mmCIF file of the N, C-alpha and C atoms, coordinates in Angstrom:
data_MODEL
# 
_entry.id   MODEL 
# 
loop_
_atom_site.group_PDB 
_atom_site.id 
_atom_site.type_symbol 
_atom_site.label_atom_id 
_atom_site.label_alt_id 
_atom_site.label_comp_id 
_atom_site.label_asym_id 
_atom_site.label_entity_id 
_atom_site.label_seq_id 
_atom_site.pdbx_PDB_ins_code 
_atom_site.Cartn_x 
_atom_site.Cartn_y 
_atom_site.Cartn_z 
_atom_site.occupancy 
_atom_site.B_iso_or_equiv 
_atom_site.pdbx_formal_charge 
_atom_site.auth_seq_id 
_atom_site.auth_comp_id 
_atom_site.auth_asym_id 
_atom_site.auth_atom_id 
_atom_site.pdbx_PDB_model_num 
ATOM 1   N N  . MET A 1 1  ? 25.168  151.501 90.976  1.00 0.00 ? 1  MET A N  1 
ATOM 2   C CA . MET A 1 1  ? 25.410  152.842 90.513  1.00 0.00 ? 1  MET A CA 1 
ATOM 3   C C  . MET A 1 1  ? 24.351  153.389 89.719  1.00 0.00 ? 1  MET A C  1 
ATOM 4   N N  . ILE A 1 2  ? 23.695  154.284 90.149  1.00 0.00 ? 2  ILE A N  1 
ATOM 5   C CA . ILE A 1 2  ? 22.823  154.867 89.500  1.00 0.00 ? 2  ILE A CA 1 
ATOM 6   C C  . ILE A 1 2  ? 23.230  155.915 88.387  1.00 0.00 ? 2  ILE A C  1 
ATOM 7   N N  . SER A 1 3  ? 23.454  155.689 86.800  1.00 0.00 ? 3  SER A N  1 
ATOM 8   C CA . SER A 1 3  ? 23.342  156.463 85.905  1.00 0.00 ? 3  SER A CA 1 
ATOM 9   C C  . SER A 1 3  ? 22.891  156.737 84.707  1.00 0.00 ? 3  SER A C  1 
ATOM 10  N N  . TYR A 1 4  ? 21.543  156.439 84.812  1.00 0.00 ? 4  TYR A N  1 
ATOM 11  C CA . TYR A 1 4  ? 20.174  156.413 84.111  1.00 0.00 ? 4  TYR A CA 1 
ATOM 12  C C  . TYR A 1 4  ? 19.220  156.828 84.944  1.00 0.00 ? 4  TYR A C  1 
ATOM 13  N N  . GLY A 1 5  ? 18.383  157.867 83.878  1.00 0.00 ? 5  GLY A N  1 
ATOM 14  C CA . GLY A 1 5  ? 17.166  158.565 84.764  1.00 0.00 ? 5  GLY A CA 1 
ATOM 15  C C  . GLY A 1 5  ? 15.757  158.448 83.766  1.00 0.00 ? 5  GLY A C  1 
ATOM 16  N N  . PRO A 1 6  ? 14.901  158.956 84.295  1.00 0.00 ? 6  PRO A N  1 
ATOM 17  C CA . PRO A 1 6  ? 13.837  158.974 83.462  1.00 0.00 ? 6  PRO A CA 1 
ATOM 18  C C  . PRO A 1 6  ? 13.631  160.587 82.854  1.00 0.00 ? 6  PRO A C  1 
ATOM 19  N N  . GLU A 1 7  ? 12.821  160.567 81.472  1.00 0.00 ? 7  GLU A N  1 
ATOM 20  C CA . GLU A 1 7  ? 12.697  162.005 81.006  1.00 0.00 ? 7  GLU A CA 1 
ATOM 21  C C  . GLU A 1 7  ? 11.525  162.083 80.321  1.00 0.00 ? 7  GLU A C  1 
ATOM 22  N N  . PRO A 1 8  ? 10.622  162.829 79.789  1.00 0.00 ? 8  PRO A N  1 
ATOM 23  C CA . PRO A 1 8  ? 9.514   163.010 78.737  1.00 0.00 ? 8  PRO A CA 1 
ATOM 24  C C  . PRO A 1 8  ? 10.461  162.937 77.521  1.00 0.00 ? 8  PRO A C  1 
ATOM 25  N N  . ALA A 1 9  ? 10.173  161.837 76.758  1.00 0.00 ? 9  ALA A N  1 
ATOM 26  C CA . ALA A 1 9  ? 10.889  161.762 75.532  1.00 0.00 ? 9  ALA A CA 1 
ATOM 27  C C  . ALA A 1 9  ? 10.577  163.033 74.565  1.00 0.00 ? 9  ALA A C  1 
ATOM 28  N N  . HIS A 1 10 ? 9.342   163.926 74.703  1.00 0.00 ? 10 HIS A N  1 
ATOM 29  C CA . HIS A 1 10 ? 9.298   165.014 73.664  1.00 0.00 ? 10 HIS A CA 1 
ATOM 30  C C  . HIS A 1 10 ? 10.280  166.361 74.326  1.00 0.00 ? 10 HIS A C  1 
ATOM 31  N N  . CYS A 1 11 ? 11.031  166.283 75.182  1.00 0.00 ? 11 CYS A N  1 
ATOM 32  C CA . CYS A 1 11 ? 11.719  167.080 75.834  1.00 0.00 ? 11 CYS A CA 1 
ATOM 33  C C  . CYS A 1 11 ? 13.304  166.659 74.845  1.00 0.00 ? 11 CYS A C  1 
ATOM 34  N N  . LEU A 1 12 ? 13.437  165.558 74.423  1.00 0.00 ? 12 LEU A N  1 
ATOM 35  C CA . LEU A 1 12 ? 14.906  164.971 73.977  1.00 0.00 ? 12 LEU A CA 1 
ATOM 36  C C  . LEU A 1 12 ? 14.690  164.566 72.473  1.00 0.00 ? 12 LEU A C  1 
ATOM 37  N N  . TYR A 1 13 ? 13.368  164.504 71.852  1.00 0.00 ? 13 TYR A N  1 
ATOM 38  C CA . TYR A 1 13 ? 13.231  164.126 70.532  1.00 0.00 ? 13 TYR A CA 1 
ATOM 39  C C  . TYR A 1 13 ? 13.759  165.070 69.577  1.00 0.00 ? 13 TYR A C  1 
ATOM 40  N N  . SER A 1 14 ? 14.592  164.876 69.160  1.00 0.00 ? 14 SER A N  1 
ATOM 41  C CA . SER A 1 14 ? 15.449  165.557 67.746  1.00 0.00 ? 14 SER A CA 1 
ATOM 42  C C  . SER A 1 14 ? 16.194  166.946 68.252  1.00 0.00 ? 14 SER A C  1 
ATOM 43  N N  . ILE A 1 15 ? 16.873  166.649 68.963  1.00 0.00 ? 15 ILE A N  1 
ATOM 44  C CA . ILE A 1 15 ? 17.640  167.716 70.057  1.00 0.00 ? 15 ILE A CA 1 
ATOM 45  C C  . ILE A 1 15 ? 18.921  167.311 70.229  1.00 0.00 ? 15 ILE A C  1 
ATOM 46  N N  . ASP A 1 16 ? 20.333  167.934 69.936  1.00 0.00 ? 16 ASP A N  1 
ATOM 47  C CA . ASP A 1 16 ? 21.484  168.293 70.053  1.00 0.00 ? 16 ASP A CA 1 
ATOM 48  C C  . ASP A 1 16 ? 21.642  167.472 71.416  1.00 0.00 ? 16 ASP A C  1 
ATOM 49  N N  . ILE A 1 17 ? 22.119  166.531 71.889  1.00 0.00 ? 17 ILE A N  1 
ATOM 50  C CA . ILE A 1 17 ? 22.417  166.285 73.588  1.00 0.00 ? 17 ILE A CA 1 
ATOM 51  C C  . ILE A 1 17 ? 23.643  167.043 73.988  1.00 0.00 ? 17 ILE A C  1 
ATOM 52  N N  . SER A 1 18 ? 24.619  166.915 72.827  1.00 0.00 ? 18 SER A N  1 
ATOM 53  C CA . SER A 1 18 ? 25.996  167.612 73.105  1.00 0.00 ? 18 SER A CA 1 
ATOM 54  C C  . SER A 1 18 ? 26.026  168.997 73.823  1.00 0.00 ? 18 SER A C  1 
ATOM 55  N N  . ASN A 1 19 ? 24.837  169.607 73.879  1.00 0.00 ? 19 ASN A N  1 
ATOM 56  C CA . ASN A 1 19 ? 24.873  171.172 74.460  1.00 0.00 ? 19 ASN A CA 1 
ATOM 57  C C  . ASN A 1 19 ? 24.369  171.292 75.892  1.00 0.00 ? 19 ASN A C  1 
ATOM 58  N N  . ILE A 1 20 ? 23.677  170.448 76.051  1.00 0.00 ? 20 ILE A N  1 
ATOM 59  C CA . ILE A 1 20 ? 22.684  170.158 77.430  1.00 0.00 ? 20 ILE A CA 1 
ATOM 60  C C  . ILE A 1 20 ? 23.360  170.027 78.523  1.00 0.00 ? 20 ILE A C  1 
ATOM 61  N N  . GLU A 1 21 ? 23.551  170.577 79.779  1.00 0.00 ? 21 GLU A N  1 
ATOM 62  C CA . GLU A 1 21 ? 24.168  170.141 80.957  1.00 0.00 ? 21 GLU A CA 1 
ATOM 63  C C  . GLU A 1 21 ? 22.481  169.763 82.030  1.00 0.00 ? 21 GLU A C  1 
ATOM 64  N N  . ILE A 1 22 ? 23.058  168.721 83.055  1.00 0.00 ? 22 ILE A N  1 
ATOM 65  C CA . ILE A 1 22 ? 22.159  168.501 83.849  1.00 0.00 ? 22 ILE A CA 1 
ATOM 66  C C  . ILE A 1 22 ? 22.530  168.649 85.228  1.00 0.00 ? 22 ILE A C  1 
ATOM 67  N N  . ARG A 1 23 ? 21.626  169.576 85.820  1.00 0.00 ? 23 ARG A N  1 
ATOM 68  C CA . ARG A 1 23 ? 22.114  170.035 87.561  1.00 0.00 ? 23 ARG A CA 1 
ATOM 69  C C  . ARG A 1 23 ? 21.278  169.165 88.241  1.00 0.00 ? 23 ARG A C  1 
ATOM 70  N N  . ILE A 1 24 ? 21.873  168.664 88.981  1.00 0.00 ? 24 ILE A N  1 
ATOM 71  C CA . ILE A 1 24 ? 21.227  168.151 90.220  1.00 0.00 ? 24 ILE A CA 1 
ATOM 72  C C  . ILE A 1 24 ? 21.133  168.292 91.420  1.00 0.00 ? 24 ILE A C  1 
ATOM 73  N N  . CYS A 1 25 ? 19.940  168.311 92.425  1.00 0.00 ? 25 CYS A N  1 
ATOM 74  C CA . CYS A 1 25 ? 20.468  168.924 93.963  1.00 0.00 ? 25 CYS A CA 1 
ATOM 75  C C  . CYS A 1 25 ? 20.585  170.484 94.039  1.00 0.00 ? 25 CYS A C  1 
ATOM 76  N N  . ILE A 1 26 ? 20.302  171.000 93.220  1.00 0.00 ? 26 ILE A N  1 
ATOM 77  C CA . ILE A 1 26 ? 20.776  172.433 93.402  1.00 0.00 ? 26 ILE A CA 1 
ATOM 78  C C  . ILE A 1 26 ? 19.442  173.149 93.723  1.00 0.00 ? 26 ILE A C  1 
ATOM 79  N N  . THR A 1 27 ? 19.514  173.923 94.847  1.00 0.00 ? 27 THR A N  1 
ATOM 80  C CA . THR A 1 27 ? 18.465  175.074 95.458  1.00 0.00 ? 27 THR A CA 1 
ATOM 81  C C  . THR A 1 27 ? 18.652  176.578 94.925  1.00 0.00 ? 27 THR A C  1 
ATOM 82  N N  . ASN A 1 28 ? 19.987  176.650 94.415  1.00 0.00 ? 28 ASN A N  1 
ATOM 83  C CA . ASN A 1 28 ? 20.384  177.949 94.625  1.00 0.00 ? 28 ASN A CA 1 
ATOM 84  C C  . ASN A 1 28 ? 20.915  177.989 92.894  1.00 0.00 ? 28 ASN A C  1 
ATOM 85  N N  . SER A 1 29 ? 20.740  178.991 91.868  1.00 0.00 ? 29 SER A N  1 
ATOM 86  C CA . SER A 1 29 ? 21.642  178.711 90.773  1.00 0.00 ? 29 SER A CA 1 
ATOM 87  C C  . SER A 1 29 ? 22.848  179.322 90.691  1.00 0.00 ? 29 SER A C  1 
ATOM 88  N N  . ASN A 1 30 ? 23.152  179.711 91.840  1.00 0.00 ? 30 ASN A N  1 
ATOM 89  C CA . ASN A 1 30 ? 24.831  180.348 91.933  1.00 0.00 ? 30 ASN A CA 1 
ATOM 90  C C  . ASN A 1 30 ? 25.381  178.861 92.456  1.00 0.00 ? 30 ASN A C  1 
ATOM 91  N N  . ASP A 1 31 ? 24.776  178.111 92.963  1.00 0.00 ? 31 ASP A N  1 
ATOM 92  C CA . ASP A 1 31 ? 25.060  176.813 93.704  1.00 0.00 ? 31 ASP A CA 1 
ATOM 93  C C  . ASP A 1 31 ? 25.795  175.723 92.633  1.00 0.00 ? 31 ASP A C  1 
ATOM 94  N N  . ILE A 1 32 ? 26.553  175.939 91.714  1.00 0.00 ? 32 ILE A N  1 
ATOM 95  C CA . ILE A 1 32 ? 27.057  175.064 90.384  1.00 0.00 ? 32 ILE A CA 1 
ATOM 96  C C  . ILE A 1 32 ? 28.179  174.587 90.641  1.00 0.00 ? 32 ILE A C  1 
ATOM 97  N N  . SER A 1 33 ? 28.996  173.732 90.804  1.00 0.00 ? 33 SER A N  1 
ATOM 98  C CA . SER A 1 33 ? 30.153  173.059 91.037  1.00 0.00 ? 33 SER A CA 1 
ATOM 99  C C  . SER A 1 33 ? 30.000  171.775 89.789  1.00 0.00 ? 33 SER A C  1 
ATOM 100 N N  . TYR A 1 34 ? 31.013  170.901 89.712  1.00 0.00 ? 34 TYR A N  1 
ATOM 101 C CA . TYR A 1 34 ? 31.562  169.936 88.999  1.00 0.00 ? 34 TYR A CA 1 
ATOM 102 C C  . TYR A 1 34 ? 30.869  168.692 89.545  1.00 0.00 ? 34 TYR A C  1 
ATOM 103 N N  . GLU A 1 35 ? 30.480  168.745 91.020  1.00 0.00 ? 35 GLU A N  1 
ATOM 104 C CA . GLU A 1 35 ? 29.606  167.518 91.641  1.00 0.00 ? 35 GLU A CA 1 
ATOM 105 C C  . GLU A 1 35 ? 28.426  167.476 91.395  1.00 0.00 ? 35 GLU A C  1 
ATOM 106 N N  . ASN A 1 36 ? 27.494  168.668 90.848  1.00 0.00 ? 36 ASN A N  1 
ATOM 107 C CA . ASN A 1 36 ? 25.983  168.652 90.764  1.00 0.00 ? 36 ASN A CA 1 
ATOM 108 C C  . ASN A 1 36 ? 26.002  168.893 89.070  1.00 0.00 ? 36 ASN A C  1 
ATOM 109 N N  . LEU A 1 37 ? 26.928  168.853 88.176  1.00 0.00 ? 37 LEU A N  1 
ATOM 110 C CA . LEU A 1 37 ? 26.819  169.195 86.874  1.00 0.00 ? 37 LEU A CA 1 
ATOM 111 C C  . LEU A 1 37 ? 27.177  168.119 86.071  1.00 0.00 ? 37 LEU A C  1 
ATOM 112 N N  . PHE A 1 38 ? 26.145  167.442 85.275  1.00 0.00 ? 38 PHE A N  1 
ATOM 113 C CA . PHE A 1 38 ? 26.444  166.354 84.457  1.00 0.00 ? 38 PHE A CA 1 
ATOM 114 C C  . PHE A 1 38 ? 26.081  166.602 83.011  1.00 0.00 ? 38 PHE A C  1 
ATOM 115 N N  . SER A 1 39 ? 26.626  165.525 82.362  1.00 0.00 ? 39 SER A N  1 
ATOM 116 C CA . SER A 1 39 ? 26.399  165.799 80.697  1.00 0.00 ? 39 SER A CA 1 
ATOM 117 C C  . SER A 1 39 ? 25.523  164.550 80.183  1.00 0.00 ? 39 SER A C  1 
ATOM 118 N N  . ILE A 1 40 ? 25.019  164.338 79.276  1.00 0.00 ? 40 ILE A N  1 
ATOM 119 C CA . ILE A 1 40 ? 24.091  163.708 78.877  1.00 0.00 ? 40 ILE A CA 1 
ATOM 120 C C  . ILE A 1 40 ? 25.079  162.718 78.034  1.00 0.00 ? 40 ILE A C  1 
ATOM 121 N N  . GLN A 1 41 ? 25.247  161.445 78.166  1.00 0.00 ? 41 GLN A N  1 
ATOM 122 C CA . GLN A 1 41 ? 25.882  160.464 77.423  1.00 0.00 ? 41 GLN A CA 1 
ATOM 123 C C  . GLN A 1 41 ? 24.998  159.542 76.418  1.00 0.00 ? 41 GLN A C  1 
ATOM 124 N N  . LYS A 1 42 ? 23.887  159.176 76.400  1.00 0.00 ? 42 LYS A N  1 
ATOM 125 C CA . LYS A 1 42 ? 23.028  158.504 75.446  1.00 0.00 ? 42 LYS A CA 1 
ATOM 126 C C  . LYS A 1 42 ? 21.559  159.150 75.961  1.00 0.00 ? 42 LYS A C  1 
ATOM 127 N N  . VAL A 1 43 ? 20.950  158.844 74.728  1.00 0.00 ? 43 VAL A N  1 
ATOM 128 C CA . VAL A 1 43 ? 19.516  159.085 75.151  1.00 0.00 ? 43 VAL A CA 1 
ATOM 129 C C  . VAL A 1 43 ? 18.705  157.807 74.614  1.00 0.00 ? 43 VAL A C  1 
ATOM 130 N N  . ILE A 1 44 ? 17.830  156.934 75.003  1.00 0.00 ? 44 ILE A N  1 
ATOM 131 C CA . ILE A 1 44 ? 17.118  156.100 74.902  1.00 0.00 ? 44 ILE A CA 1 
ATOM 132 C C  . ILE A 1 44 ? 15.499  156.317 74.791  1.00 0.00 ? 44 ILE A C  1 
ATOM 133 N N  . LEU A 1 45 ? 15.005  156.469 73.592  1.00 0.00 ? 45 LEU A N  1 
ATOM 134 C CA . LEU A 1 45 ? 13.416  156.812 73.634  1.00 0.00 ? 45 LEU A CA 1 
ATOM 135 C C  . LEU A 1 45 ? 12.902  155.610 73.246  1.00 0.00 ? 45 LEU A C  1 
ATOM 136 N N  . HIS A 1 46 ? 11.561  155.649 74.062  1.00 0.00 ? 46 HIS A N  1 
ATOM 137 C CA . HIS A 1 46 ? 10.672  154.435 74.141  1.00 0.00 ? 46 HIS A CA 1 
ATOM 138 C C  . HIS A 1 46 ? 10.471  154.004 72.533  1.00 0.00 ? 46 HIS A C  1 
ATOM 139 N N  . LYS A 1 47 ? 10.373  153.294 72.266  1.00 0.00 ? 47 LYS A N  1 
ATOM 140 C CA . LYS A 1 47 ? 10.419  152.456 70.738  1.00 0.00 ? 47 LYS A CA 1 
ATOM 141 C C  . LYS A 1 47 ? 9.369   152.708 70.205  1.00 0.00 ? 47 LYS A C  1 
ATOM 142 N N  . ASP A 1 48 ? 8.362   152.846 70.664  1.00 0.00 ? 48 ASP A N  1 
ATOM 143 C CA . ASP A 1 48 ? 6.869   153.514 70.069  1.00 0.00 ? 48 ASP A CA 1 
ATOM 144 C C  . ASP A 1 48 ? 6.266   154.689 70.398  1.00 0.00 ? 48 ASP A C  1 
ATOM 145 N N  . PHE A 1 49 ? 7.510   155.539 70.734  1.00 0.00 ? 49 PHE A N  1 
ATOM 146 C CA . PHE A 1 49 ? 7.056   157.300 71.254  1.00 0.00 ? 49 PHE A CA 1 
ATOM 147 C C  . PHE A 1 49 ? 6.883   157.677 69.953  1.00 0.00 ? 49 PHE A C  1 
ATOM 148 N N  . ASN A 1 50 ? 5.603   158.286 69.782  1.00 0.00 ? 50 ASN A N  1 
ATOM 149 C CA . ASN A 1 50 ? 4.835   158.972 68.978  1.00 0.00 ? 50 ASN A CA 1 
ATOM 150 C C  . ASN A 1 50 ? 4.872   160.377 69.340  1.00 0.00 ? 50 ASN A C  1 
ATOM 151 N N  . PRO A 1 51 ? 5.740   161.385 68.337  1.00 0.00 ? 51 PRO A N  1 
ATOM 152 C CA . PRO A 1 51 ? 5.802   162.557 68.835  1.00 0.00 ? 51 PRO A CA 1 
ATOM 153 C C  . PRO A 1 51 ? 4.515   163.837 68.252  1.00 0.00 ? 51 PRO A C  1 
ATOM 154 N N  . ASN A 1 52 ? 3.642   163.156 67.642  1.00 0.00 ? 52 ASN A N  1 
ATOM 155 C CA . ASN A 1 52 ? 2.490   163.732 67.395  1.00 0.00 ? 52 ASN A CA 1 
ATOM 156 C C  . ASN A 1 52 ? 1.573   163.730 68.432  1.00 0.00 ? 52 ASN A C  1 
ATOM 157 N N  . THR A 1 53 ? 1.471   162.703 68.759  1.00 0.00 ? 53 THR A N  1 
ATOM 158 C CA . THR A 1 53 ? 0.281   162.476 70.080  1.00 0.00 ? 53 THR A CA 1 
ATOM 159 C C  . THR A 1 53 ? 0.907   162.266 71.544  1.00 0.00 ? 53 THR A C  1 
ATOM 160 N N  . TYR A 1 54 ? 2.218   162.147 71.639  1.00 0.00 ? 54 TYR A N  1 
ATOM 161 C CA . TYR A 1 54 ? 2.834   162.017 72.815  1.00 0.00 ? 54 TYR A CA 1 
ATOM 162 C C  . TYR A 1 54 ? 3.048   160.726 73.443  1.00 0.00 ? 54 TYR A C  1 
ATOM 163 N N  . LYS A 1 55 ? 2.184   159.890 72.610  1.00 0.00 ? 55 LYS A N  1 
ATOM 164 C CA . LYS A 1 55 ? 1.961   158.450 73.335  1.00 0.00 ? 55 LYS A CA 1 
ATOM 165 C C  . LYS A 1 55 ? 3.200   157.824 73.455  1.00 0.00 ? 55 LYS A C  1 
ATOM 166 N N  . ASN A 1 56 ? 3.333   157.281 74.550  1.00 0.00 ? 56 ASN A N  1 
ATOM 167 C CA . ASN A 1 56 ? 4.614   156.408 75.212  1.00 0.00 ? 56 ASN A CA 1 
ATOM 168 C C  . ASN A 1 56 ? 5.930   157.373 75.397  1.00 0.00 ? 56 ASN A C  1 
ATOM 169 N N  . ASP A 1 57 ? 5.479   158.639 75.793  1.00 0.00 ? 57 ASP A N  1 
ATOM 170 C CA . ASP A 1 57 ? 6.527   159.930 76.040  1.00 0.00 ? 57 ASP A CA 1 
ATOM 171 C C  . ASP A 1 57 ? 7.313   159.875 77.164  1.00 0.00 ? 57 ASP A C  1 
ATOM 172 N N  . ILE A 1 58 ? 8.201   158.752 77.045  1.00 0.00 ? 58 ILE A N  1 
ATOM 173 C CA . ILE A 1 58 ? 9.210   158.402 78.135  1.00 0.00 ? 58 ILE A CA 1 
ATOM 174 C C  . ILE A 1 58 ? 10.470  158.244 77.527  1.00 0.00 ? 58 ILE A C  1 
ATOM 175 N N  . ALA A 1 59 ? 11.687  158.318 78.288  1.00 0.00 ? 59 ALA A N  1 
ATOM 176 C CA . ALA A 1 59 ? 13.021  157.939 77.567  1.00 0.00 ? 59 ALA A CA 1 
ATOM 177 C C  . ALA A 1 59 ? 13.870  158.038 79.017  1.00 0.00 ? 59 ALA A C  1 
ATOM 178 N N  . LEU A 1 60 ? 14.893  157.310 78.355  1.00 0.00 ? 60 LEU A N  1 
ATOM 179 C CA . LEU A 1 60 ? 16.233  157.062 79.657  1.00 0.00 ? 60 LEU A CA 1 
ATOM 180 C C  . LEU A 1 60 ? 17.200  157.990 79.309  1.00 0.00 ? 60 LEU A C  1 
ATOM 181 N N  . ILE A 1 61 ? 17.845  158.676 80.255  1.00 0.00 ? 61 ILE A N  1 
ATOM 182 C CA . ILE A 1 61 ? 18.804  159.197 79.924  1.00 0.00 ? 61 ILE A CA 1 
ATOM 183 C C  . ILE A 1 61 ? 20.041  158.742 80.648  1.00 0.00 ? 61 ILE A C  1 
ATOM 184 N N  . ARG A 1 62 ? 21.315  158.650 79.605  1.00 0.00 ? 62 ARG A N  1 
ATOM 185 C CA . ARG A 1 62 ? 22.420  157.784 80.573  1.00 0.00 ? 62 ARG A CA 1 
ATOM 186 C C  . ARG A 1 62 ? 23.248  159.263 80.658  1.00 0.00 ? 62 ARG A C  1 
ATOM 187 N N  . LEU A 1 63 ? 23.911  159.459 82.359  1.00 0.00 ? 63 LEU A N  1 
ATOM 188 C CA . LEU A 1 63 ? 24.419  160.675 82.566  1.00 0.00 ? 63 LEU A CA 1 
ATOM 189 C C  . LEU A 1 63 ? 25.997  160.219 82.612  1.00 0.00 ? 63 LEU A C  1 
ATOM 190 N N  . ASP A 1 64 ? 27.013  161.195 82.493  1.00 0.00 ? 64 ASP A N  1 
ATOM 191 C CA . ASP A 1 64 ? 28.656  160.889 82.255  1.00 0.00 ? 64 ASP A CA 1 
ATOM 192 C C  . ASP A 1 64 ? 29.018  160.202 83.485  1.00 0.00 ? 64 ASP A C  1 
ATOM 193 N N  . ARG A 1 65 ? 28.400  160.140 84.615  1.00 0.00 ? 65 ARG A N  1 
ATOM 194 C CA . ARG A 1 65 ? 28.605  159.184 85.892  1.00 0.00 ? 65 ARG A CA 1 
ATOM 195 C C  . ARG A 1 65 ? 27.732  159.137 86.889  1.00 0.00 ? 65 ARG A C  1 
ATOM 196 N N  . SER A 1 66 ? 27.746  158.450 87.781  1.00 0.00 ? 66 SER A N  1 
ATOM 197 C CA . SER A 1 66 ? 26.796  158.077 88.651  1.00 0.00 ? 66 SER A CA 1 
ATOM 198 C C  . SER A 1 66 ? 26.252  158.972 89.641  1.00 0.00 ? 66 SER A C  1 
ATOM 199 N N  . ILE A 1 67 ? 25.212  159.185 89.924  1.00 0.00 ? 67 ILE A N  1 
ATOM 200 C CA . ILE A 1 67 ? 24.535  160.034 90.707  1.00 0.00 ? 67 ILE A CA 1 
ATOM 201 C C  . ILE A 1 67 ? 24.410  159.624 92.232  1.00 0.00 ? 67 ILE A C  1 
ATOM 202 N N  . ILE A 1 68 ? 24.616  158.389 92.261  1.00 0.00 ? 68 ILE A N  1 
ATOM 203 C CA . ILE A 1 68 ? 24.067  157.869 93.659  1.00 0.00 ? 68 ILE A CA 1 
ATOM 204 C C  . ILE A 1 68 ? 24.410  158.512 95.130  1.00 0.00 ? 68 ILE A C  1 
ATOM 205 N N  . GLN A 1 69 ? 25.650  159.296 95.104  1.00 0.00 ? 69 GLN A N  1 
ATOM 206 C CA . GLN A 1 69 ? 26.011  160.003 95.899  1.00 0.00 ? 69 GLN A CA 1 
ATOM 207 C C  . GLN A 1 69 ? 25.263  161.429 96.446  1.00 0.00 ? 69 GLN A C  1 
ATOM 208 N N  . MET A 1 70 ? 24.211  161.690 95.260  1.00 0.00 ? 70 MET A N  1 
ATOM 209 C CA . MET A 1 70 ? 23.727  163.052 95.160  1.00 0.00 ? 70 MET A CA 1 
ATOM 210 C C  . MET A 1 70 ? 22.452  163.116 95.548  1.00 0.00 ? 70 MET A C  1 
ATOM 211 N N  . LEU A 1 71 ? 21.652  161.801 95.521  1.00 0.00 ? 71 LEU A N  1 
ATOM 212 C CA . LEU A 1 71 ? 20.291  161.589 96.154  1.00 0.00 ? 71 LEU A CA 1 
ATOM 213 C C  . LEU A 1 71 ? 20.077  161.577 97.272  1.00 0.00 ? 71 LEU A C  1 
ATOM 214 N N  . TYR A 1 72 ? 18.807  161.884 97.673  1.00 0.00 ? 72 TYR A N  1 
ATOM 215 C CA . TYR A 1 72 ? 18.432  161.985 99.287  1.00 0.00 ? 72 TYR A CA 1 
ATOM 216 C C  . TYR A 1 72 ? 17.030  162.132 99.048  1.00 0.00 ? 72 TYR A C  1 
ATOM 217 N N  . LEU A 1 73 ? 16.523  161.283 100.043 1.00 0.00 ? 73 LEU A N  1 
ATOM 218 C CA . LEU A 1 73 ? 14.988  161.730 100.339 1.00 0.00 ? 73 LEU A CA 1 
ATOM 219 C C  . LEU A 1 73 ? 14.490  162.735 101.097 1.00 0.00 ? 73 LEU A C  1 
ATOM 220 N N  . PRO A 1 74 ? 13.770  163.269 100.757 1.00 0.00 ? 74 PRO A N  1 
ATOM 221 C CA . PRO A 1 74 ? 13.006  164.746 101.413 1.00 0.00 ? 74 PRO A CA 1 
ATOM 222 C C  . PRO A 1 74 ? 12.323  164.216 102.855 1.00 0.00 ? 74 PRO A C  1 
ATOM 223 N N  . ARG A 1 75 ? 12.623  165.052 103.380 1.00 0.00 ? 75 ARG A N  1 
ATOM 224 C CA . ARG A 1 75 ? 11.514  164.792 104.921 1.00 0.00 ? 75 ARG A CA 1 
ATOM 225 C C  . ARG A 1 75 ? 9.916   164.989 104.346 1.00 0.00 ? 75 ARG A C  1 
ATOM 226 N N  . PHE A 1 76 ? 9.575   164.055 105.068 1.00 0.00 ? 76 PHE A N  1 
ATOM 227 C CA . PHE A 1 76 ? 8.086   163.781 105.086 1.00 0.00 ? 76 PHE A CA 1 
ATOM 228 C C  . PHE A 1 76 ? 7.179   164.572 106.088 1.00 0.00 ? 76 PHE A C  1 
ATOM 229 N N  . THR A 1 77 ? 6.040   164.743 106.388 1.00 0.00 ? 77 THR A N  1 
ATOM 230 C CA . THR A 1 77 ? 5.891   164.767 107.665 1.00 0.00 ? 77 THR A CA 1 
ATOM 231 C C  . THR A 1 77 ? 4.458   163.807 107.752 1.00 0.00 ? 77 THR A C  1 
ATOM 232 N N  . HIS A 1 78 ? 4.128   163.407 106.548 1.00 0.00 ? 78 HIS A N  1 
ATOM 233 C CA . HIS A 1 78 ? 2.845   162.657 106.390 1.00 0.00 ? 78 HIS A CA 1 
ATOM 234 C C  . HIS A 1 78 ? 3.016   161.377 105.304 1.00 0.00 ? 78 HIS A C  1 
ATOM 235 N N  . ILE A 1 79 ? 2.981   160.132 105.137 1.00 0.00 ? 79 ILE A N  1 
ATOM 236 C CA . ILE A 1 79 ? 3.362   159.324 104.398 1.00 0.00 ? 79 ILE A CA 1 
ATOM 237 C C  . ILE A 1 79 ? 1.751   158.414 104.024 1.00 0.00 ? 79 ILE A C  1 
ATOM 238 N N  . TYR A 1 80 ? 1.303   158.815 102.928 1.00 0.00 ? 80 TYR A N  1 
ATOM 239 C CA . TYR A 1 80 ? 0.075   158.119 102.434 1.00 0.00 ? 80 TYR A CA 1 
ATOM 240 C C  . TYR A 1 80 ? 0.230   156.921 101.900 1.00 0.00 ? 80 TYR A C  1 
ATOM 241 N N  . VAL A 1 81 ? -0.297  155.723 101.946 1.00 0.00 ? 81 VAL A N  1 
ATOM 242 C CA . VAL A 1 81 ? -0.455  154.546 101.104 1.00 0.00 ? 81 VAL A CA 1 
ATOM 243 C C  . VAL A 1 81 ? -1.619  154.259 100.618 1.00 0.00 ? 81 VAL A C  1 
ATOM 244 N N  . PHE A 1 82 ? -1.926  154.150 99.313  1.00 0.00 ? 82 PHE A N  1 
ATOM 245 C CA . PHE A 1 82 ? -3.098  154.034 99.061  1.00 0.00 ? 82 PHE A CA 1 
ATOM 246 C C  . PHE A 1 82 ? -3.449  152.516 98.565  1.00 0.00 ? 82 PHE A C  1 
ATOM 247 N N  . THR A 1 83 ? -4.232  151.890 98.721  1.00 0.00 ? 83 THR A N  1 
ATOM 248 C CA . THR A 1 83 ? -4.651  150.446 98.161  1.00 0.00 ? 83 THR A CA 1 
ATOM 249 C C  . THR A 1 83 ? -5.948  150.417 97.662  1.00 0.00 ? 83 THR A C  1 
ATOM 250 N N  . SER A 1 84 ? -6.266  149.330 97.073  1.00 0.00 ? 84 SER A N  1 
ATOM 251 C CA . SER A 1 84 ? -7.369  149.039 96.396  1.00 0.00 ? 84 SER A CA 1 
ATOM 252 C C  . SER A 1 84 ? -8.146  148.125 97.176  1.00 0.00 ? 84 SER A C  1 
ATOM 253 N N  . GLU A 1 85 ? -8.362  148.086 98.322  1.00 0.00 ? 85 GLU A N  1 
ATOM 254 C CA . GLU A 1 85 ? -9.367  147.296 99.331  1.00 0.00 ? 85 GLU A CA 1 
ATOM 255 C C  . GLU A 1 85 ? -10.048 148.501 99.555  1.00 0.00 ? 85 GLU A C  1 
# 
């Protein structure tokens, strides 16, 4: 089950996460329900994150429940594959 997701560390550095709500898979601001509303349970900042330079500007957020049922892949008309050759 997926309950962790990446986030820029500077967005979460020194803030109170208890007042933050995460909305996933919403295309309309009126389309808010329990199924697409999540809260953050834990924030794990990169151990070498520097808020002055944004070096290692990555964090993981743990949500209150799994989002696996919410994820879907968009339709692509073209898929590009890049190689070093």
